[in-house]
N, CA, C and O atoms as CSV, one atom per row, in Angstrom:
chain,resi,resn,atom,element,x,y,z
A,1,MET,N,N,-194.873,113.031,-148.360
A,1,MET,CA,C,-193.649,112.272,-148.198
A,1,MET,C,C,-192.785,112.861,-147.073
A,1,MET,O,O,-192.128,112.134,-146.328
A,2,ARG,N,N,-192.805,114.186,-146.971
A,2,ARG,CA,C,-192.017,114.845,-145.927
A,2,ARG,C,C,-192.505,114.437,-144.541
A,2,ARG,O,O,-191.697,114.181,-143.648
A,3,ARG,N,N,-193.816,114.376,-144.359
A,3,ARG,CA,C,-194.372,113.984,-143.058
A,3,ARG,C,C,-193.973,112.561,-142.690
A,3,ARG,O,O,-193.685,112.273,-141.529
A,4,LEU,N,N,-193.956,111.685,-143.669
A,4,LEU,CA,C,-193.559,110.304,-143.429
A,4,LEU,C,C,-192.092,110.229,-143.000
A,4,LEU,O,O,-191.743,109.472,-142.094
A,5,PHE,N,N,-191.247,111.009,-143.648
A,5,PHE,CA,C,-189.833,111.049,-143.280
A,5,PHE,C,C,-189.652,111.580,-141.855
A,5,PHE,O,O,-188.869,111.031,-141.079
A,6,ILE,N,N,-190.375,112.645,-141.517
A,6,ILE,CA,C,-190.276,113.218,-140.169
A,6,ILE,C,C,-190.773,112.221,-139.135
A,6,ILE,O,O,-190.137,112.031,-138.098
A,7,ALA,N,N,-191.906,111.584,-139.408
A,7,ALA,CA,C,-192.459,110.604,-138.463
A,7,ALA,C,C,-191.486,109.437,-138.263
A,7,ALA,O,O,-191.256,109.000,-137.135
A,8,GLY,N,N,-190.929,108.948,-139.347
A,8,GLY,CA,C,-189.964,107.857,-139.247
A,8,GLY,C,C,-188.723,108.257,-138.468
A,8,GLY,O,O,-188.198,107.472,-137.678
A,9,SER,N,N,-188.254,109.484,-138.692
A,9,SER,CA,C,-187.080,109.979,-137.973
A,9,SER,C,C,-187.358,110.105,-136.482
A,9,SER,O,O,-186.528,109.733,-135.653
A,10,VAL,N,N,-188.532,110.633,-136.146
A,10,VAL,CA,C,-188.888,110.795,-134.733
A,10,VAL,C,C,-188.965,109.427,-134.056
A,10,VAL,O,O,-188.414,109.233,-132.972
A,11,ILE,N,N,-189.643,108.491,-134.692
A,11,ILE,CA,C,-189.787,107.153,-134.115
A,11,ILE,C,C,-188.423,106.494,-133.939
A,11,ILE,O,O,-188.149,105.899,-132.897
A,12,LEU,N,N,-187.574,106.597,-134.947
A,12,LEU,CA,C,-186.242,105.995,-134.875
A,12,LEU,C,C,-185.401,106.606,-133.756
A,12,LEU,O,O,-184.733,105.882,-133.018
A,13,LEU,N,N,-185.428,107.921,-133.624
A,13,LEU,CA,C,-184.646,108.581,-132.582
A,13,LEU,C,C,-185.193,108.276,-131.190
A,13,LEU,O,O,-184.419,108.093,-130.250
A,14,LEU,N,N,-186.517,108.218,-131.047
A,14,LEU,CA,C,-187.100,107.859,-129.749
A,14,LEU,C,C,-186.724,106.432,-129.362
A,14,LEU,O,O,-186.412,106.161,-128.202
A,15,LEU,N,N,-186.755,105.526,-130.328
A,15,LEU,CA,C,-186.370,104.142,-130.071
A,15,LEU,C,C,-184.900,104.054,-129.682
A,15,LEU,O,O,-184.546,103.347,-128.739
A,16,LEU,N,N,-184.054,104.760,-130.398
A,16,LEU,CA,C,-182.627,104.755,-130.094
A,16,LEU,C,C,-182.366,105.329,-128.697
A,16,LEU,O,O,-181.571,104.781,-127.934
A,17,ASN,N,N,-183.033,106.421,-128.375
A,17,ASN,CA,C,-182.893,107.023,-127.051
A,17,ASN,C,C,-183.329,106.040,-125.965
A,17,ASN,O,O,-182.674,105.923,-124.930
A,18,THR,N,N,-184.421,105.343,-126.201
A,18,THR,CA,C,-184.921,104.362,-125.234
A,18,THR,C,C,-183.924,103.221,-125.055
A,18,THR,O,O,-183.617,102.827,-123.930
A,19,LEU,N,N,-183.427,102.701,-126.157
A,19,LEU,CA,C,-182.494,101.574,-126.071
A,19,LEU,C,C,-181.191,101.958,-125.376
A,19,LEU,O,O,-180.592,101.131,-124.687
A,20,ILE,N,N,-180.751,103.190,-125.546
A,20,ILE,CA,C,-179.503,103.626,-124.924
A,20,ILE,C,C,-179.686,103.871,-123.428
A,20,ILE,O,O,-178.817,103.503,-122.637
A,21,LEU,N,N,-180.793,104.482,-123.028
A,21,LEU,CA,C,-180.945,104.901,-121.633
A,21,LEU,C,C,-181.638,103.889,-120.729
A,21,LEU,O,O,-181.572,104.023,-119.507
A,22,ILE,N,N,-182.293,102.893,-121.284
A,22,ILE,CA,C,-182.979,101.916,-120.428
A,22,ILE,C,C,-181.966,101.056,-119.673
A,22,ILE,O,O,-182.205,100.685,-118.524
A,23,GLY,N,N,-180.844,100.740,-120.307
A,23,GLY,CA,C,-179.831,99.894,-119.669
A,23,GLY,C,C,-179.264,100.496,-118.388
A,23,GLY,O,O,-179.324,99.869,-117.331
A,24,PRO,N,N,-178.709,101.715,-118.473
A,24,PRO,CA,C,-178.171,102.318,-117.245
A,24,PRO,C,C,-179.232,102.514,-116.163
A,24,PRO,O,O,-178.947,102.332,-114.979
A,25,MET,N,N,-180.447,102.880,-116.557
A,25,MET,CA,C,-181.486,103.093,-115.556
A,25,MET,C,C,-181.834,101.782,-114.843
A,25,MET,O,O,-181.987,101.771,-113.622
A,26,MET,N,N,-181.957,100.700,-115.574
A,26,MET,CA,C,-182.274,99.413,-114.966
A,26,MET,C,C,-181.115,98.894,-114.115
A,26,MET,O,O,-181.336,98.292,-113.064
A,27,LEU,N,N,-179.895,99.124,-114.561
A,27,LEU,CA,C,-178.732,98.700,-113.786
A,27,LEU,C,C,-178.693,99.412,-112.437
A,27,LEU,O,O,-178.466,98.787,-111.401
A,28,ILE,N,N,-178.914,100.717,-112.459
A,28,ILE,CA,C,-178.915,101.479,-111.204
A,28,ILE,C,C,-180.068,101.031,-110.311
A,28,ILE,O,O,-179.902,100.923,-109.096
A,29,ALA,N,N,-181.237,100.768,-110.901
A,29,ALA,CA,C,-182.387,100.318,-110.114
A,29,ALA,C,C,-182.125,98.947,-109.487
A,29,ALA,O,O,-182.504,98.709,-108.340
A,30,LEU,N,N,-181.486,98.054,-110.227
A,30,LEU,CA,C,-181.149,96.737,-109.670
A,30,LEU,C,C,-180.100,96.853,-108.567
A,30,LEU,O,O,-180.166,96.134,-107.571
A,31,LEU,N,N,-179.138,97.749,-108.740
A,31,LEU,CA,C,-178.156,97.978,-107.682
A,31,LEU,C,C,-178.836,98.479,-106.413
A,31,LEU,O,O,-178.455,98.108,-105.303
A,32,LYS,N,N,-179.832,99.314,-106.590
A,32,LYS,CA,C,-180.562,99.835,-105.433
A,32,LYS,C,C,-181.199,98.704,-104.630
A,32,LYS,O,O,-181.261,98.764,-103.402
A,33,LEU,N,N,-181.669,97.678,-105.326
A,33,LEU,CA,C,-182.310,96.554,-104.642
A,33,LEU,C,C,-181.332,95.727,-103.804
A,33,LEU,O,O,-181.709,95.180,-102.768
A,34,VAL,N,N,-180.088,95.637,-104.249
A,34,VAL,CA,C,-179.145,94.747,-103.567
A,34,VAL,C,C,-178.158,95.459,-102.647
A,34,VAL,O,O,-177.554,94.820,-101.786
A,35,LEU,N,N,-177.985,96.761,-102.810
A,35,LEU,CA,C,-177.011,97.473,-101.984
A,35,LEU,C,C,-177.542,97.704,-100.574
A,35,LEU,O,O,-178.708,98.053,-100.387
A,36,PRO,N,N,-176.670,97.504,-99.579
A,36,PRO,CA,C,-177.076,97.788,-98.202
A,36,PRO,C,C,-176.893,99.275,-97.897
A,36,PRO,O,O,-176.114,99.964,-98.555
A,37,GLY,N,N,-177.600,99.743,-96.922
A,37,GLY,CA,C,-177.415,101.115,-96.455
A,37,GLY,C,C,-178.312,102.114,-97.156
A,37,GLY,O,O,-178.492,102.083,-98.373
A,38,LYS,N,N,-178.856,102.984,-96.363
A,38,LYS,CA,C,-179.782,103.978,-96.879
A,38,LYS,C,C,-179.082,104.993,-97.777
A,38,LYS,O,O,-179.658,105.443,-98.768
A,39,ALA,N,N,-177.851,105.355,-97.443
A,39,ALA,CA,C,-177.128,106.357,-98.234
A,39,ALA,C,C,-176.891,105.867,-99.668
A,39,ALA,O,O,-177.039,106.631,-100.621
A,40,LEU,N,N,-176.524,104.595,-99.814
A,40,LEU,CA,C,-176.302,104.046,-101.160
A,40,LEU,C,C,-177.601,103.951,-101.947
A,40,LEU,O,O,-177.629,104.234,-103.145
A,41,ARG,N,N,-178.673,103.556,-101.277
A,41,ARG,CA,C,-179.968,103.478,-101.961
A,41,ARG,C,C,-180.460,104.868,-102.363
A,41,ARG,O,O,-181.070,105.033,-103.419
A,42,THR,N,N,-180.196,105.848,-101.535
A,42,THR,CA,C,-180.576,107.217,-101.872
A,42,THR,C,C,-179.791,107.710,-103.082
A,42,THR,O,O,-180.345,108.375,-103.957
A,43,ALA,N,N,-178.515,107.389,-103.131
A,43,ALA,CA,C,-177.692,107.760,-104.287
A,43,ALA,C,C,-178.200,107.079,-105.553
A,43,ALA,O,O,-178.227,107.690,-106.622
A,44,CYS,N,N,-178.600,105.821,-105.436
A,44,CYS,CA,C,-179.153,105.107,-106.587
A,44,CYS,C,C,-180.471,105.736,-107.040
A,44,CYS,O,O,-180.742,105.832,-108.237
A,45,SER,N,N,-181.277,106.157,-106.086
A,45,SER,CA,C,-182.538,106.821,-106.434
A,45,SER,C,C,-182.271,108.102,-107.222
A,45,SER,O,O,-182.955,108.391,-108.203
A,46,ARG,N,N,-181.268,108.865,-106.784
A,46,ARG,CA,C,-180.914,110.076,-107.516
A,46,ARG,C,C,-180.414,109.746,-108.919
A,46,ARG,O,O,-180.715,110.459,-109.876
A,47,GLY,N,N,-179.650,108.659,-109.036
A,47,GLY,CA,C,-179.156,108.245,-110.345
A,47,GLY,C,C,-180.278,107.852,-111.285
A,47,GLY,O,O,-180.282,108.239,-112.454
A,48,VAL,N,N,-181.236,107.080,-110.773
A,48,VAL,CA,C,-182.386,106.673,-111.597
A,48,VAL,C,C,-183.182,107.900,-112.018
A,48,VAL,O,O,-183.606,108.008,-113.169
A,49,ARG,N,N,-183.381,108.813,-111.094
A,49,ARG,CA,C,-184.127,110.037,-111.399
A,49,ARG,C,C,-183.410,110.857,-112.464
A,49,ARG,O,O,-184.050,111.386,-113.373
A,50,TRP,N,N,-182.078,110.970,-112.360
A,50,TRP,CA,C,-181.306,111.724,-113.331
A,50,TRP,C,C,-181.423,111.107,-114.728
A,50,TRP,O,O,-181.627,111.821,-115.710
A,51,VAL,N,N,-181.294,109.791,-114.814
A,51,VAL,CA,C,-181.412,109.120,-116.111
A,51,VAL,C,C,-182.813,109.336,-116.694
A,51,VAL,O,O,-182.950,109.620,-117.884
A,52,ALA,N,N,-183.857,109.202,-115.858
A,52,ALA,CA,C,-185.222,109.384,-116.341
A,52,ALA,C,C,-185.467,110.816,-116.813
A,52,ALA,O,O,-186.116,111.029,-117.838
A,53,GLU,N,N,-184.954,111.794,-116.074
A,53,GLU,CA,C,-185.127,113.188,-116.482
A,53,GLU,C,C,-184.374,113.484,-117.772
A,53,GLU,O,O,-184.874,114.201,-118.639
A,54,THR,N,N,-183.176,112.934,-117.897
A,54,THR,CA,C,-182.396,113.114,-119.117
A,54,THR,C,C,-183.113,112.485,-120.304
A,54,THR,O,O,-183.169,113.068,-121.387
A,55,TRP,N,N,-183.654,111.305,-120.095
A,55,TRP,CA,C,-184.410,110.596,-121.119
A,55,TRP,C,C,-185.578,111.457,-121.602
A,55,TRP,O,O,-185.778,111.613,-122.807
A,56,ALA,N,N,-186.337,112.010,-120.678
A,56,ALA,CA,C,-187.485,112.843,-121.033
A,56,ALA,C,C,-187.047,114.123,-121.744
A,56,ALA,O,O,-187.695,114.549,-122.700
A,57,GLU,N,N,-185.967,114.734,-121.293
A,57,GLU,CA,C,-185.491,115.969,-121.929
A,57,GLU,C,C,-185.026,115.713,-123.360
A,57,GLU,O,O,-185.277,116.524,-124.251
A,58,ILE,N,N,-184.356,114.601,-123.577
A,58,ILE,CA,C,-183.929,114.259,-124.942
A,58,ILE,C,C,-185.147,114.003,-125.827
A,58,ILE,O,O,-185.172,114.423,-126.984
A,59,ASP,N,N,-186.157,113.316,-125.287
A,59,ASP,CA,C,-187.384,113.087,-126.055
A,59,ASP,C,C,-188.051,114.408,-126.429
A,59,ASP,O,O,-188.514,114.579,-127.557
A,60,LYS,N,N,-188.099,115.335,-125.482
A,60,LYS,CA,C,-188.684,116.647,-125.772
A,60,LYS,C,C,-187.883,117.383,-126.839
A,60,LYS,O,O,-188.455,118.044,-127.706
A,61,LEU,N,N,-186.559,117.267,-126.772
A,61,LEU,CA,C,-185.704,117.903,-127.769
A,61,LEU,C,C,-185.935,117.299,-129.154
A,61,LEU,O,O,-185.963,118.023,-130.149
A,62,ILE,N,N,-186.098,115.996,-129.220
A,62,ILE,CA,C,-186.376,115.337,-130.498
A,62,ILE,C,C,-187.674,115.880,-131.099
A,62,ILE,O,O,-187.717,116.236,-132.277
A,63,PHE,N,N,-188.721,115.939,-130.292
A,63,PHE,CA,C,-190.002,116.453,-130.796
A,63,PHE,C,C,-189.899,117.922,-131.179
A,63,PHE,O,O,-190.394,118.318,-132.234
A,64,ALA,N,N,-189.269,118.729,-130.347
A,64,ALA,CA,C,-189.185,120.167,-130.611
A,64,ALA,C,C,-188.352,120.456,-131.855
A,64,ALA,O,O,-188.617,121.423,-132.568
A,65,THR,N,N,-187.355,119.631,-132.117
A,65,THR,CA,C,-186.487,119.855,-133.258
A,65,THR,C,C,-187.101,119.364,-134.568
A,65,THR,O,O,-186.975,120.019,-135.603
A,66,LEU,N,N,-187.756,118.225,-134.520
A,66,LEU,CA,C,-188.188,117.593,-135.763
A,66,LEU,C,C,-189.635,117.875,-136.161
A,66,LEU,O,O,-189.981,117.748,-137.335
A,67,THR,N,N,-190.476,118.251,-135.222
A,67,THR,CA,C,-191.859,118.524,-135.598
A,67,THR,C,C,-192.011,120.013,-135.909
A,67,THR,O,O,-191.299,120.837,-135.335
A,68,PRO,N,N,-192.925,120.365,-136.806
A,68,PRO,CA,C,-193.028,121.752,-137.264
A,68,PRO,C,C,-193.267,122.768,-136.147
A,68,PRO,O,O,-192.692,123.855,-136.179
A,69,HIS,N,N,-194.095,122.440,-135.171
A,69,HIS,CA,C,-194.419,123.397,-134.122
A,69,HIS,C,C,-194.025,122.908,-132.748
A,69,HIS,O,O,-194.457,123.476,-131.745
A,70,GLY,N,N,-193.226,121.883,-132.680
A,70,GLY,CA,C,-192.863,121.330,-131.383
A,70,GLY,C,C,-194.001,120.492,-130.822
A,70,GLY,O,O,-194.985,120.230,-131.513
A,71,VAL,N,N,-193.869,120.081,-129.595
A,71,VAL,CA,C,-194.841,119.201,-128.961
A,71,VAL,C,C,-195.997,120.013,-128.410
A,71,VAL,O,O,-195.804,121.069,-127.808
A,72,GLY,N,N,-197.196,119.507,-128.624
A,72,GLY,CA,C,-198.358,120.059,-127.951
A,72,GLY,C,C,-198.939,121.308,-128.570
A,72,GLY,O,O,-199.858,121.892,-127.996
A,73,TYR,N,N,-198.445,121.744,-129.714
A,73,TYR,CA,C,-199.027,122.930,-130.326
A,73,TYR,C,C,-200.340,122.561,-130.996
A,73,TYR,O,O,-200.364,121.692,-131.867
A,74,PRO,N,N,-201.419,123.197,-130.611
A,74,PRO,CA,C,-202.714,122.848,-131.212
A,74,PRO,C,C,-202.796,123.311,-132.657
A,74,PRO,O,O,-202.764,124.512,-132.925
A,75,ARG,N,N,-202.899,122.381,-133.581
A,75,ARG,CA,C,-202.920,122.710,-135.008
A,75,ARG,C,C,-204.158,123.504,-135.407
A,75,ARG,O,O,-204.109,124.254,-136.381
A,76,TRP,N,N,-205.257,123.362,-134.686
A,76,TRP,CA,C,-206.480,124.053,-135.072
A,76,TRP,C,C,-206.387,125.554,-134.846
A,76,TRP,O,O,-207.266,126.287,-135.298
A,77,ARG,N,N,-205.369,126.031,-134.171
A,77,ARG,CA,C,-205.229,127.459,-133.920
A,77,ARG,C,C,-204.528,128.169,-135.051
A,77,ARG,O,O,-204.405,129.393,-135.017
A,78,GLY,N,N,-204.074,127.463,-136.031
A,78,GLY,CA,C,-203.396,128.099,-137.160
A,78,GLY,C,C,-201.893,128.015,-137.028
A,78,GLY,O,O,-201.379,127.271,-136.193
A,79,PRO,N,N,-201.178,128.782,-137.855
A,79,PRO,CA,C,-199.717,128.716,-137.840
A,79,PRO,C,C,-199.146,129.255,-136.534
A,79,PRO,O,O,-199.767,130.050,-135.830
A,80,ALA,N,N,-197.957,128.793,-136.250
A,80,ALA,CA,C,-197.289,129.235,-135.030
A,80,ALA,C,C,-196.968,130.730,-135.129
A,80,ALA,O,O,-196.703,131.236,-136.219
A,81,PRO,N,N,-196.990,131.427,-134.006
A,81,PRO,CA,C,-196.699,132.866,-134.033
A,81,PRO,C,C,-195.262,133.149,-134.375
A,81,PRO,O,O,-194.860,134.310,-134.438
């Protein structure tokens, strides 16, 4: 039952993170398409990159916090050190 609760929590938090961060990222990407000038497009590229990196870092934090050994720990090696 505990594993089911953890899995449900992880899925819910990942979905919430996606729903919150997809909007700003898409808005900045659409602005990049319509804005004139290389400097503005470069700024938009940095904004999209920042949102994507933040999104990934939050996802990693969710996994590291809620899963027993964090992300990518091979279970066949035994308990975490």
